[in-house]
HTML snippet that shows the backbone in 3Dmol.js (N, CA, C, O; Angstrom):
<script src="https://3Dmol.org/build/3Dmol-min.js"></script>
<div id="view" style="width:600px;height:400px;position:relative"></div>
<script>
const pdb = `
ATOM      1  N   UNK A   1     -12.361   9.357   2.423  1.00  0.00           N
ATOM      2  CA  UNK A   1     -12.839  10.347   3.376  1.00  0.00           C
ATOM      3  C   UNK A   1     -13.748   9.696   4.421  1.00  0.00           C
ATOM      4  O   UNK A   1     -13.756  10.112   5.580  1.00  0.00           O
ATOM      5  N   UNK A   2     -14.508   8.685   4.021  1.00  0.00           N
ATOM      6  CA  UNK A   2     -15.403   8.000   4.948  1.00  0.00           C
ATOM      7  C   UNK A   2     -14.621   7.332   6.064  1.00  0.00           C
ATOM      8  O   UNK A   2     -15.028   7.357   7.226  1.00  0.00           O
ATOM      9  N   UNK A   3     -13.475   6.724   5.695  1.00  0.00           N
ATOM     10  CA  UNK A   3     -12.655   6.036   6.698  1.00  0.00           C
ATOM     11  C   UNK A   3     -12.123   7.009   7.743  1.00  0.00           C
ATOM     12  O   UNK A   3     -12.055   6.682   8.928  1.00  0.00           O
ATOM     13  N   UNK A   4     -11.750   8.194   7.303  1.00  0.00           N
ATOM     14  CA  UNK A   4     -11.230   9.198   8.233  1.00  0.00           C
ATOM     15  C   UNK A   4     -12.313   9.594   9.228  1.00  0.00           C
ATOM     16  O   UNK A   4     -12.014   9.839  10.397  1.00  0.00           O
ATOM     17  N   UNK A   5     -13.549   9.659   8.790  1.00  0.00           N
ATOM     18  CA  UNK A   5     -14.663   9.977   9.670  1.00  0.00           C
ATOM     19  C   UNK A   5     -14.851   8.948  10.767  1.00  0.00           C
ATOM     20  O   UNK A   5     -15.348   9.281  11.843  1.00  0.00           O
ATOM     21  N   UNK A   6     -14.462   7.696  10.518  1.00  0.00           N
ATOM     22  CA  UNK A   6     -14.607   6.632  11.509  1.00  0.00           C
ATOM     23  C   UNK A   6     -13.443   6.579  12.494  1.00  0.00           C
ATOM     24  O   UNK A   6     -13.523   5.891  13.512  1.00  0.00           O
ATOM     25  N   UNK A   7     -12.362   7.302  12.198  1.00  0.00           N
ATOM     26  CA  UNK A   7     -11.187   7.268  13.072  1.00  0.00           C
ATOM     27  C   UNK A   7     -11.386   8.158  14.289  1.00  0.00           C
ATOM     28  O   UNK A   7     -12.079   9.175  14.238  1.00  0.00           O
ATOM     29  N   UNK A   8     -10.758   7.745  15.385  1.00  0.00           N
ATOM     30  CA  UNK A   8     -10.812   8.526  16.623  1.00  0.00           C
ATOM     31  C   UNK A   8      -9.722   9.591  16.595  1.00  0.00           C
ATOM     32  O   UNK A   8      -8.655   9.361  16.024  1.00  0.00           O
ATOM     33  N   UNK A   9      -9.967  10.742  17.194  1.00  0.00           N
ATOM     34  CA  UNK A   9      -8.929  11.779  17.254  1.00  0.00           C
ATOM     35  C   UNK A   9      -7.669  11.249  17.939  1.00  0.00           C
ATOM     36  O   UNK A   9      -7.748  10.537  18.940  1.00  0.00           O
ATOM     37  N   UNK A  10      -6.515  11.602  17.391  1.00  0.00           N
ATOM     38  CA  UNK A  10      -5.241  11.211  17.976  1.00  0.00           C
ATOM     39  C   UNK A  10      -4.735   9.841  17.558  1.00  0.00           C
ATOM     40  O   UNK A  10      -3.688   9.408  18.039  1.00  0.00           O
ATOM     41  N   UNK A  11      -5.450   9.141  16.674  1.00  0.00           N
ATOM     42  CA  UNK A  11      -5.012   7.823  16.246  1.00  0.00           C
ATOM     43  C   UNK A  11      -3.762   7.910  15.377  1.00  0.00           C
ATOM     44  O   UNK A  11      -3.395   8.977  14.884  1.00  0.00           O
ATOM     45  N   UNK A  12      -3.121   6.759  15.203  1.00  0.00           N
ATOM     46  CA  UNK A  12      -1.973   6.651  14.305  1.00  0.00           C
ATOM     47  C   UNK A  12      -2.404   5.820  13.108  1.00  0.00           C
ATOM     48  O   UNK A  12      -2.971   4.739  13.268  1.00  0.00           O
ATOM     49  N   UNK A  13      -2.140   6.319  11.924  1.00  0.00           N
ATOM     50  CA  UNK A  13      -2.486   5.639  10.680  1.00  0.00           C
ATOM     51  C   UNK A  13      -1.196   5.262   9.972  1.00  0.00           C
ATOM     52  O   UNK A  13      -0.380   6.129   9.661  1.00  0.00           O
ATOM     53  N   UNK A  14      -1.007   3.969   9.714  1.00  0.00           N
ATOM     54  CA  UNK A  14       0.138   3.495   8.936  1.00  0.00           C
ATOM     55  C   UNK A  14      -0.447   2.841   7.697  1.00  0.00           C
ATOM     56  O   UNK A  14      -1.113   1.809   7.782  1.00  0.00           O
ATOM     57  N   UNK A  15      -0.195   3.446   6.552  1.00  0.00           N
ATOM     58  CA  UNK A  15      -0.851   2.995   5.331  1.00  0.00           C
ATOM     59  C   UNK A  15      -0.075   3.475   4.113  1.00  0.00           C
ATOM     60  O   UNK A  15       0.861   4.266   4.232  1.00  0.00           O
ATOM     61  N   UNK A  16      -0.469   2.992   2.952  1.00  0.00           N
ATOM     62  CA  UNK A  16       0.052   3.527   1.692  1.00  0.00           C
ATOM     63  C   UNK A  16      -0.837   4.722   1.332  1.00  0.00           C
ATOM     64  O   UNK A  16      -1.923   4.549   0.778  1.00  0.00           O
ATOM     65  N   UNK A  17      -0.384   5.900   1.642  1.00  0.00           N
ATOM     66  CA  UNK A  17      -1.242   7.077   1.479  1.00  0.00           C
ATOM     67  C   UNK A  17      -1.235   7.653   0.065  1.00  0.00           C
ATOM     68  O   UNK A  17      -2.115   8.445  -0.275  1.00  0.00           O
ATOM     69  N   UNK A  18      -0.269   7.275  -0.762  1.00  0.00           N
ATOM     70  CA  UNK A  18      -0.206   7.776  -2.132  1.00  0.00           C
ATOM     71  C   UNK A  18      -0.316   9.310  -2.155  1.00  0.00           C
ATOM     72  O   UNK A  18      -1.291   9.867  -2.659  1.00  0.00           O
ATOM     73  N   UNK A  19       0.682   9.961  -1.611  1.00  0.00           N
ATOM     74  CA  UNK A  19       0.643  11.412  -1.442  1.00  0.00           C
ATOM     75  C   UNK A  19       0.435  12.176  -2.743  1.00  0.00           C
ATOM     76  O   UNK A  19      -0.121  13.275  -2.727  1.00  0.00           O
ATOM     77  N   UNK A  20       0.867  11.619  -3.863  1.00  0.00           N
ATOM     78  CA  UNK A  20       0.696  12.303  -5.150  1.00  0.00           C
ATOM     79  C   UNK A  20      -0.779  12.450  -5.518  1.00  0.00           C
ATOM     80  O   UNK A  20      -1.152  13.396  -6.212  1.00  0.00           O
ATOM     81  N   UNK A  21      -1.616  11.527  -5.061  1.00  0.00           N
ATOM     82  CA  UNK A  21      -3.042  11.579  -5.395  1.00  0.00           C
ATOM     83  C   UNK A  21      -3.914  11.901  -4.182  1.00  0.00           C
ATOM     84  O   UNK A  21      -5.141  11.873  -4.273  1.00  0.00           O
ATOM     85  N   UNK A  22      -3.285  12.205  -3.055  1.00  0.00           N
ATOM     86  CA  UNK A  22      -4.016  12.486  -1.821  1.00  0.00           C
ATOM     87  C   UNK A  22      -4.747  13.809  -1.947  1.00  0.00           C
ATOM     88  O   UNK A  22      -4.143  14.812  -2.324  1.00  0.00           O
ATOM     89  N   UNK A  23      -6.019  13.829  -1.643  1.00  0.00           N
ATOM     90  CA  UNK A  23      -6.823  15.043  -1.783  1.00  0.00           C
ATOM     91  C   UNK A  23      -6.637  15.962  -0.579  1.00  0.00           C
ATOM     92  O   UNK A  23      -6.455  15.506   0.550  1.00  0.00           O
ATOM     93  N   UNK A  24      -6.685  17.252  -0.843  1.00  0.00           N
ATOM     94  CA  UNK A  24      -6.493  18.256   0.209  1.00  0.00           C
ATOM     95  C   UNK A  24      -7.535  18.122   1.307  1.00  0.00           C
ATOM     96  O   UNK A  24      -7.216  18.313   2.481  1.00  0.00           O
ATOM     97  N   UNK A  25      -8.771  17.800   0.954  1.00  0.00           N
ATOM     98  CA  UNK A  25      -9.827  17.679   1.972  1.00  0.00           C
ATOM     99  C   UNK A  25      -9.547  16.512   2.923  1.00  0.00           C
ATOM    100  O   UNK A  25      -9.866  16.586   4.110  1.00  0.00           O
ATOM    101  N   UNK A  26      -8.953  15.437   2.402  1.00  0.00           N
ATOM    102  CA  UNK A  26      -8.590  14.312   3.266  1.00  0.00           C
ATOM    103  C   UNK A  26      -7.455  14.701   4.201  1.00  0.00           C
ATOM    104  O   UNK A  26      -7.456  14.334   5.376  1.00  0.00           O
ATOM    105  N   UNK A  27      -6.497  15.439   3.682  1.00  0.00           N
ATOM    106  CA  UNK A  27      -5.384  15.902   4.507  1.00  0.00           C
ATOM    107  C   UNK A  27      -5.887  16.813   5.622  1.00  0.00           C
ATOM    108  O   UNK A  27      -5.455  16.683   6.767  1.00  0.00           O
ATOM    109  N   UNK A  28      -6.776  17.715   5.308  1.00  0.00           N
ATOM    110  CA  UNK A  28      -7.344  18.615   6.317  1.00  0.00           C
ATOM    111  C   UNK A  28      -8.146  17.837   7.360  1.00  0.00           C
ATOM    112  O   UNK A  28      -8.131  18.183   8.541  1.00  0.00           O
ATOM    113  N   UNK A  29      -8.845  16.790   6.928  1.00  0.00           N
ATOM    114  CA  UNK A  29      -9.609  15.970   7.876  1.00  0.00           C
ATOM    115  C   UNK A  29      -8.664  15.261   8.848  1.00  0.00           C
ATOM    116  O   UNK A  29      -8.956  15.168  10.041  1.00  0.00           O
ATOM    117  N   UNK A  30      -7.526  14.757   8.338  1.00  0.00           N
ATOM    118  CA  UNK A  30      -6.527  14.132   9.207  1.00  0.00           C
ATOM    119  C   UNK A  30      -5.950  15.141  10.201  1.00  0.00           C
ATOM    120  O   UNK A  30      -5.785  14.839  11.382  1.00  0.00           O
ATOM    121  N   UNK A  31      -5.653  16.317   9.717  1.00  0.00           N
ATOM    122  CA  UNK A  31      -5.092  17.366  10.573  1.00  0.00           C
ATOM    123  C   UNK A  31      -6.094  17.775  11.653  1.00  0.00           C
ATOM    124  O   UNK A  31      -5.729  17.925  12.819  1.00  0.00           O
ATOM    125  N   UNK A  32      -7.347  17.954  11.265  1.00  0.00           N
ATOM    126  CA  UNK A  32      -8.377  18.371  12.223  1.00  0.00           C
ATOM    127  C   UNK A  32      -8.589  17.345  13.334  1.00  0.00           C
ATOM    128  O   UNK A  32      -8.917  17.705  14.465  1.00  0.00           O
ATOM    129  N   UNK A  33      -8.400  16.056  13.003  1.00  0.00           N
ATOM    130  CA  UNK A  33      -8.546  15.003  14.012  1.00  0.00           C
ATOM    131  C   UNK A  33      -7.240  14.700  14.729  1.00  0.00           C
ATOM    132  O   UNK A  33      -7.184  13.814  15.583  1.00  0.00           O
ATOM    133  N   UNK A  34      -6.182  15.445  14.378  1.00  0.00           N
ATOM    134  CA  UNK A  34      -4.858  15.269  14.984  1.00  0.00           C
ATOM    135  C   UNK A  34      -4.368  13.824  14.844  1.00  0.00           C
ATOM    136  O   UNK A  34      -3.855  13.226  15.791  1.00  0.00           O
ATOM    137  N   UNK A  35      -4.544  13.282  13.627  1.00  0.00           N
ATOM    138  CA  UNK A  35      -4.129  11.917  13.327  1.00  0.00           C
ATOM    139  C   UNK A  35      -2.697  11.937  12.802  1.00  0.00           C
ATOM    140  O   UNK A  35      -2.365  12.705  11.900  1.00  0.00           O
ATOM    141  N   UNK A  36      -1.859  11.086  13.376  1.00  0.00           N
ATOM    142  CA  UNK A  36      -0.492  10.931  12.900  1.00  0.00           C
ATOM    143  C   UNK A  36      -0.512   9.898  11.796  1.00  0.00           C
ATOM    144  O   UNK A  36      -0.895   8.751  12.028  1.00  0.00           O
ATOM    145  N   UNK A  37      -0.104  10.286  10.592  1.00  0.00           N
ATOM    146  CA  UNK A  37      -0.160   9.385   9.439  1.00  0.00           C
ATOM    147  C   UNK A  37       1.255   9.104   8.936  1.00  0.00           C
ATOM    148  O   UNK A  37       2.042  10.022   8.705  1.00  0.00           O
ATOM    149  N   UNK A  38       1.561   7.807   8.771  1.00  0.00           N
ATOM    150  CA  UNK A  38       2.845   7.374   8.230  1.00  0.00           C
ATOM    151  C   UNK A  38       2.608   6.643   6.916  1.00  0.00           C
ATOM    152  O   UNK A  38       1.812   5.706   6.848  1.00  0.00           O
ATOM    153  N   UNK A  39       3.304   7.078   5.882  1.00  0.00           N
ATOM    154  CA  UNK A  39       3.240   6.385   4.591  1.00  0.00           C
ATOM    155  C   UNK A  39       4.304   5.308   4.603  1.00  0.00           C
ATOM    156  O   UNK A  39       5.493   5.626   4.566  1.00  0.00           O
ATOM    157  N   UNK A  40       3.914   4.033   4.655  1.00  0.00           N
ATOM    158  CA  UNK A  40       4.932   2.996   4.788  1.00  0.00           C
ATOM    159  C   UNK A  40       5.804   2.882   3.556  1.00  0.00           C
ATOM    160  O   UNK A  40       6.893   2.313   3.635  1.00  0.00           O
ATOM    161  N   UNK A  41       5.364   3.404   2.417  1.00  0.00           N
ATOM    162  CA  UNK A  41       6.214   3.352   1.224  1.00  0.00           C
ATOM    163  C   UNK A  41       7.348   4.384   1.293  1.00  0.00           C
ATOM    164  O   UNK A  41       8.245   4.375   0.450  1.00  0.00           O
ATOM    165  N   UNK A  42       7.309   5.270   2.295  1.00  0.00           N
ATOM    166  CA  UNK A  42       8.367   6.264   2.465  1.00  0.00           C
ATOM    167  C   UNK A  42       9.263   5.989   3.668  1.00  0.00           C
ATOM    168  O   UNK A  42      10.202   6.744   3.919  1.00  0.00           O
ATOM    169  N   UNK A  43       8.989   4.919   4.416  1.00  0.00           N
ATOM    170  CA  UNK A  43       9.805   4.588   5.582  1.00  0.00           C
ATOM    171  C   UNK A  43      11.141   3.993   5.141  1.00  0.00           C
ATOM    172  O   UNK A  43      11.184   3.094   4.301  1.00  0.00           O
ATOM    173  N   UNK A  44      12.219   4.500   5.709  1.00  0.00           N
ATOM    174  CA  UNK A  44      13.558   4.026   5.357  1.00  0.00           C
ATOM    175  C   UNK A  44      14.176   3.293   6.548  1.00  0.00           C
ATOM    176  O   UNK A  44      13.922   3.634   7.704  1.00  0.00           O
ATOM    177  N   UNK A  45      14.990   2.281   6.246  1.00  0.00           N
ATOM    178  CA  UNK A  45      15.691   1.569   7.313  1.00  0.00           C
ATOM    179  C   UNK A  45      16.997   2.291   7.629  1.00  0.00           C
ATOM    180  O   UNK A  45      17.254   3.378   7.111  1.00  0.00           O
ATOM    181  N   UNK A  46      17.826   1.679   8.487  1.00  0.00           N
ATOM    182  CA  UNK A  46      19.071   2.327   8.913  1.00  0.00           C
ATOM    183  C   UNK A  46      20.019   2.606   7.752  1.00  0.00           C
ATOM    184  O   UNK A  46      20.795   3.560   7.798  1.00  0.00           O
ATOM    185  N   UNK A  47      19.961   1.786   6.723  1.00  0.00           N
ATOM    186  CA  UNK A  47      20.818   1.966   5.551  1.00  0.00           C
ATOM    187  C   UNK A  47      20.276   2.960   4.540  1.00  0.00           C
ATOM    188  O   UNK A  47      20.924   3.233   3.529  1.00  0.00           O
ATOM    189  N   UNK A  48      19.096   3.504   4.801  1.00  0.00           N
ATOM    190  CA  UNK A  48      18.504   4.490   3.904  1.00  0.00           C
ATOM    191  C   UNK A  48      17.678   3.882   2.784  1.00  0.00           C
ATOM    192  O   UNK A  48      17.207   4.604   1.905  1.00  0.00           O
ATOM    193  N   UNK A  49      17.494   2.568   2.800  1.00  0.00           N
ATOM    194  CA  UNK A  49      16.720   1.945   1.726  1.00  0.00           C
ATOM    195  C   UNK A  49      15.248   1.862   2.112  1.00  0.00           C
ATOM    196  O   UNK A  49      14.895   1.814   3.290  1.00  0.00           O
ATOM    197  N   UNK A  50      14.417   1.847   1.108  1.00  0.00           N
ATOM    198  CA  UNK A  50      12.969   1.745   1.311  1.00  0.00           C
ATOM    199  C   UNK A  50      12.626   0.262   1.469  1.00  0.00           C
ATOM    200  O   UNK A  50      12.216  -0.391   0.510  1.00  0.00           O
ATOM    201  N   UNK A  51      12.795  -0.254   2.666  1.00  0.00           N
ATOM    202  CA  UNK A  51      12.690  -1.697   2.889  1.00  0.00           C
ATOM    203  C   UNK A  51      11.286  -2.246   2.651  1.00  0.00           C
ATOM    204  O   UNK A  51      11.151  -3.374   2.174  1.00  0.00           O
ATOM    205  N   UNK A  52      10.259  -1.503   2.960  1.00  0.00           N
ATOM    206  CA  UNK A  52       8.893  -1.980   2.738  1.00  0.00           C
ATOM    207  C   UNK A  52       8.620  -2.094   1.243  1.00  0.00           C
ATOM    208  O   UNK A  52       8.029  -3.073   0.786  1.00  0.00           O
ATOM    209  N   UNK A  53       9.051  -1.091   0.485  1.00  0.00           N
ATOM    210  CA  UNK A  53       8.853  -1.121  -0.964  1.00  0.00           C
ATOM    211  C   UNK A  53       9.637  -2.280  -1.573  1.00  0.00           C
ATOM    212  O   UNK A  53       9.142  -2.963  -2.468  1.00  0.00           O
ATOM    213  N   UNK A  54      10.855  -2.501  -1.091  1.00  0.00           N
ATOM    214  CA  UNK A  54      11.663  -3.610  -1.597  1.00  0.00           C
ATOM    215  C   UNK A  54      10.984  -4.942  -1.310  1.00  0.00           C
ATOM    216  O   UNK A  54      10.911  -5.800  -2.190  1.00  0.00           O
ATOM    217  N   UNK A  55      10.489  -5.127  -0.094  1.00  0.00           N
ATOM    218  CA  UNK A  55       9.810  -6.368   0.269  1.00  0.00           C
ATOM    219  C   UNK A  55       8.546  -6.570  -0.567  1.00  0.00           C
ATOM    220  O   UNK A  55       8.276  -7.678  -1.029  1.00  0.00           O
ATOM    221  N   UNK A  56       7.780  -5.511  -0.759  1.00  0.00           N
ATOM    222  CA  UNK A  56       6.573  -5.612  -1.568  1.00  0.00           C
ATOM    223  C   UNK A  56       6.919  -5.961  -3.012  1.00  0.00           C
ATOM    224  O   UNK A  56       6.201  -6.734  -3.645  1.00  0.00           O
ATOM    225  N   UNK A  57       7.999  -5.408  -3.539  1.00  0.00           N
ATOM    226  CA  UNK A  57       8.422  -5.708  -4.907  1.00  0.00           C
ATOM    227  C   UNK A  57       8.819  -7.170  -5.047  1.00  0.00           C
ATOM    228  O   UNK A  57       8.499  -7.809  -6.049  1.00  0.00           O
ATOM    229  N   UNK A  58       9.511  -7.700  -4.053  1.00  0.00           N
ATOM    230  CA  UNK A  58       9.901  -9.102  -4.087  1.00  0.00           C
ATOM    231  C   UNK A  58       8.673 -10.009  -4.061  1.00  0.00           C
ATOM    232  O   UNK A  58       8.618 -11.005  -4.781  1.00  0.00           O
ATOM    233  N   UNK A  59       7.704  -9.671  -3.244  1.00  0.00           N
ATOM    234  CA  UNK A  59       6.472 -10.462  -3.169  1.00  0.00           C
ATOM    235  C   UNK A  59       5.725 -10.423  -4.501  1.00  0.00           C
ATOM    236  O   UNK A  59       5.274 -11.454  -5.001  1.00  0.00           O
ATOM    237  N   UNK A  60       5.601  -9.230  -5.067  1.00  0.00           N
ATOM    238  CA  UNK A  60       4.897  -9.081  -6.343  1.00  0.00           C
ATOM    239  C   UNK A  60       5.627  -9.837  -7.448  1.00  0.00           C
ATOM    240  O   UNK A  60       4.992 -10.477  -8.286  1.00  0.00           O
ATOM    241  N   UNK A  61       6.957  -9.767  -7.454  1.00  0.00           N
ATOM    242  CA  UNK A  61       7.723 -10.474  -8.475  1.00  0.00           C
ATOM    243  C   UNK A  61       7.528 -11.970  -8.400  1.00  0.00           C
ATOM    244  O   UNK A  61       7.320 -12.622  -9.424  1.00  0.00           O
ATOM    245  N   UNK A  62       7.592 -12.526  -7.199  1.00  0.00           N
ATOM    246  CA  UNK A  62       7.402 -13.972  -7.036  1.00  0.00           C
ATOM    247  C   UNK A  62       5.966 -14.375  -7.366  1.00  0.00           C
ATOM    248  O   UNK A  62       5.733 -15.414  -7.983  1.00  0.00           O
ATOM    249  N   UNK A  63       5.021 -13.561  -6.958  1.00  0.00           N
ATOM    250  CA  UNK A  63       3.616 -13.864  -7.206  1.00  0.00           C
ATOM    251  C   UNK A  63       3.287 -13.808  -8.691  1.00  0.00           C
ATOM    252  O   UNK A  63       2.501 -14.621  -9.178  1.00  0.00           O
ATOM    253  N   UNK A  64       3.874 -12.864  -9.416  1.00  0.00           N
ATOM    254  CA  UNK A  64       3.577 -12.738 -10.842  1.00  0.00           C
ATOM    255  C   UNK A  64       3.960 -13.999 -11.607  1.00  0.00           C
ATOM    256  O   UNK A  64       3.276 -14.381 -12.556  1.00  0.00           O
ATOM    257  N   UNK A  65       5.044 -14.642 -11.203  1.00  0.00           N
ATOM    258  CA  UNK A  65       5.463 -15.881 -11.858  1.00  0.00           C
ATOM    259  C   UNK A  65       4.440 -16.982 -11.580  1.00  0.00           C
ATOM    260  O   UNK A  65       4.087 -17.741 -12.482  1.00  0.00           O
ATOM    261  N   UNK A  66       3.969 -17.071 -10.354  1.00  0.00           N
ATOM    262  CA  UNK A  66       2.964 -18.079 -10.005  1.00  0.00           C
ATOM    263  C   UNK A  66       1.648 -17.845 -10.745  1.00  0.00           C
ATOM    264  O   UNK A  66       1.016 -18.789 -11.218  1.00  0.00           O
ATOM    265  N   UNK A  67       1.247 -16.593 -10.840  1.00  0.00           N
ATOM    266  CA  UNK A  67      -0.004 -16.262 -11.543  1.00  0.00           C
ATOM    267  C   UNK A  67       0.130 -16.575 -13.027  1.00  0.00           C
ATOM    268  O   UNK A  67      -0.786 -17.137 -13.628  1.00  0.00           O
ATOM    269  N   UNK A  68       1.271 -16.213 -13.625  1.00  0.00           N
ATOM    270  CA  UNK A  68       1.487 -16.512 -15.046  1.00  0.00           C
ATOM    271  C   UNK A  68       1.455 -18.020 -15.288  1.00  0.00           C
ATOM    272  O   UNK A  68       0.875 -18.477 -16.273  1.00  0.00           O
ATOM    273  N   UNK A  69       2.071 -18.790 -14.401  1.00  0.00           N
ATOM    274  CA  UNK A  69       2.048 -20.242 -14.520  1.00  0.00           C
ATOM    275  C   UNK A  69       0.634 -20.795 -14.435  1.00  0.00           C
ATOM    276  O   UNK A  69       0.275 -21.724 -15.159  1.00  0.00           O
ATOM    277  N   UNK A  70      -0.159 -20.223 -13.553  1.00  0.00           N
ATOM    278  CA  UNK A  70      -1.556 -20.661 -13.417  1.00  0.00           C
ATOM    279  C   UNK A  70      -2.342 -20.373 -14.688  1.00  0.00           C
ATOM    280  O   UNK A  70      -3.095 -21.225 -15.159  1.00  0.00           O
ATOM    281  N   UNK A  71      -2.171 -19.168 -15.252  1.00  0.00           N
ATOM    282  CA  UNK A  71      -2.863 -18.830 -16.496  1.00  0.00           C
ATOM    283  C   UNK A  71      -2.429 -19.751 -17.629  1.00  0.00           C
ATOM    284  O   UNK A  71      -3.266 -20.216 -18.403  1.00  0.00           O
ATOM    285  N   UNK A  72      -1.145 -20.014 -17.732  1.00  0.00           N
ATOM    286  CA  UNK A  72      -0.652 -20.894 -18.799  1.00  0.00           C
ATOM    287  C   UNK A  72      -1.187 -22.312 -18.634  1.00  0.00           C
ATOM    288  O   UNK A  72      -1.551 -22.946 -19.625  1.00  0.00           O
ATOM    289  N   UNK A  73      -1.241 -22.815 -17.428  1.00  0.00           N
ATOM    290  CA  UNK A  73      -1.747 -24.175 -17.226  1.00  0.00           C
ATOM    291  C   UNK A  73      -3.232 -24.245 -17.553  1.00  0.00           C
ATOM    292  O   UNK A  73      -3.695 -25.256 -18.081  1.00  0.00           O
ATOM    293  N   UNK A  74      -3.986 -23.197 -17.251  1.00  0.00           N
ATOM    294  CA  UNK A  74      -5.413 -23.175 -17.575  1.00  0.00           C
ATOM    295  C   UNK A  74      -5.635 -23.130 -19.080  1.00  0.00           C
ATOM    296  O   UNK A  74      -6.550 -23.775 -19.591  1.00  0.00           O
ATOM    297  N   UNK A  75      -4.815 -22.381 -19.785  1.00  0.00           N
ATOM    298  CA  UNK A  75      -4.947 -22.290 -21.247  1.00  0.00           C
ATOM    299  C   UNK A  75      -4.631 -23.638 -21.866  1.00  0.00           C
ATOM    300  O   UNK A  75      -5.352 -24.084 -22.759  1.00  0.00           O
ATOM    301  N   UNK A  76      -3.576 -24.297 -21.419  1.00  0.00           N
ATOM    302  CA  UNK A  76      -3.191 -25.581 -21.977  1.00  0.00           C
ATOM    303  C   UNK A  76      -4.214 -26.662 -21.667  1.00  0.00           C
ATOM    304  O   UNK A  76      -4.444 -27.549 -22.490  1.00  0.00           O
ATOM    305  N   UNK A  77      -4.829 -26.602 -20.495  1.00  0.00           N
ATOM    306  CA  UNK A  77      -5.820 -27.611 -20.128  1.00  0.00           C
ATOM    307  C   UNK A  77      -7.111 -27.444 -20.942  1.00  0.00           C
ATOM    308  O   UNK A  77      -7.758 -28.437 -21.276  1.00  0.00           O
ATOM    309  N   UNK A  78      -7.486 -26.216 -21.259  1.00  0.00           N
ATOM    310  CA  UNK A  78      -8.715 -25.982 -22.021  1.00  0.00           C
ATOM    311  C   UNK A  78      -8.571 -26.464 -23.460  1.00  0.00           C
ATOM    312  O   UNK A  78      -9.529 -26.966 -24.048  1.00  0.00           O
ATOM    313  N   UNK A  79      -7.371 -26.311 -24.030  1.00  0.00           N
ATOM    314  CA  UNK A  79      -7.156 -26.714 -25.416  1.00  0.00           C
ATOM    315  C   UNK A  79      -6.904 -28.220 -25.541  1.00  0.00           C
ATOM    316  O   UNK A  79      -7.161 -28.815 -26.587  1.00  0.00           O
ATOM    317  N   UNK A  80      -6.393 -28.836 -24.445  1.00  0.00           N
ATOM    318  CA  UNK A  80      -6.011 -30.237 -24.503  1.00  0.00           C
ATOM    319  C   UNK A  80      -7.194 -31.100 -24.363  1.00  0.00           C
ATOM    320  O   UNK A  80      -7.072 -32.325 -24.387  1.00  0.00           O
TER     321      UNK A  80
END
`;
const viewer = $3Dmol.createViewer("view");
viewer.addModel(pdb, "pdb");
viewer.setStyle({}, {cartoon: {color: "spectrum"}});
viewer.zoomTo();
viewer.render();
</script>
């Protein structure tokens, strides 16, 4: 809610809004300031796929392997 207070009327917000957990008071604050809000997790490309979500999933998948490797190397180095 604090961030919405700092926004100028008529701004465009592109963010992960998490509509399932979005509070009504925040929604009313956006409406009162006439802010256009886009949830990038709901944006679809020409083929109808959620391309942002797909890209984020690929990044998270690749990163998880790197993080797991880092944890394993740290565990092996501490015991060795």
